[in-house]
C-alpha positions as CSV (number, residue, x, y, z in Angstrom):
1,X,-92.5,4.6,111.8
2,X,-94.0,2.3,114.5
3,X,-97.5,1.0,114.5
4,X,-99.1,-0.2,117.7
5,X,-101.1,-3.4,117.3
6,X,-102.5,-5.1,120.4
7,X,-100.1,-3.1,122.6
8,X,-97.0,-4.2,120.6
9,X,-94.9,-1.9,118.4
10,X,-94.0,-3.1,114.9
11,X,-92.0,-1.4,112.2
12,X,-93.8,-0.3,109.0
13,X,-92.5,0.5,105.5
14,X,-89.1,-1.1,106.1
15,X,-88.4,1.3,109.0
16,X,-86.6,0.4,112.2
17,X,-88.3,-0.5,115.4
18,X,-86.2,2.0,117.3
19,X,-88.2,4.7,119.2
20,X,-88.0,8.2,117.9
21,X,-86.9,10.0,121.1
22,X,-87.4,13.4,119.5
23,X,-91.1,12.9,119.5
24,X,-93.1,14.2,122.4
25,X,-93.5,11.6,125.2
26,X,-97.2,10.9,126.1
27,X,-96.5,8.4,128.9
28,X,-97.8,9.1,132.3
29,X,-95.5,9.0,135.3
30,X,-92.5,10.3,133.3
31,X,-91.3,12.4,136.3
32,X,-89.8,9.3,137.9
33,X,-87.1,9.3,135.2
34,X,-84.4,12.0,135.3
35,X,-83.1,14.1,132.5
36,X,-79.7,12.4,132.7
37,X,-81.4,9.0,132.0
38,X,-83.4,10.5,129.1
39,X,-80.1,11.8,127.6
40,X,-78.5,8.4,128.1
41,X,-81.4,6.6,126.4
42,X,-81.2,9.1,123.5
43,X,-77.4,8.4,123.1
44,X,-78.2,4.6,123.1
45,X,-80.8,5.2,120.4
46,X,-78.5,7.3,118.3
47,X,-75.8,4.6,118.6
48,X,-78.2,1.9,117.5
49,X,-79.4,4.0,114.6
50,X,-75.7,4.6,113.6
51,X,-75.1,0.8,113.5
52,X,-78.3,0.2,111.5
53,X,-77.3,2.9,109.0
54,X,-73.8,1.3,108.7
55,X,-75.2,-2.1,108.1
56,X,-77.5,-0.7,105.4
57,X,-74.5,0.7,103.7
58,X,-72.7,-2.7,103.9
59,X,-70.2,-1.6,106.6
60,X,-70.7,-4.8,108.6
61,X,-67.4,-4.3,110.4
62,X,-68.9,-1.4,112.4
63,X,-69.4,-2.2,116.1
64,X,-71.1,-0.5,118.9
65,X,-68.9,1.9,120.9
66,X,-69.5,0.1,124.2
67,X,-66.8,2.1,126.0
68,X,-69.1,5.1,125.9
69,X,-71.9,3.4,127.9
70,X,-72.3,1.8,131.3
71,X,-74.5,-0.9,132.9
72,X,-77.6,-2.0,131.1
73,X,-77.0,0.6,128.4
74,X,-73.7,-1.0,127.6
75,X,-75.4,-4.4,127.4
76,X,-78.0,-3.0,125.0
77,X,-75.3,-1.6,122.6
């Protein structure tokens, strides 16, 4: 769970600071971002969560599947 303090997000209760993309988006101006970009960001988030889960389980050899992403999303992963 994220808590906003002074406009900054921070993790609580040992959680991750990865946004929950399944939650409703309350930001204004969302129409400028297409559905394809939303899906790509959701895939990036899922990949990051997969890596976090693997590290928690001690599987430190796990790496991001960068061949599934392009551009800035590839850099993030």
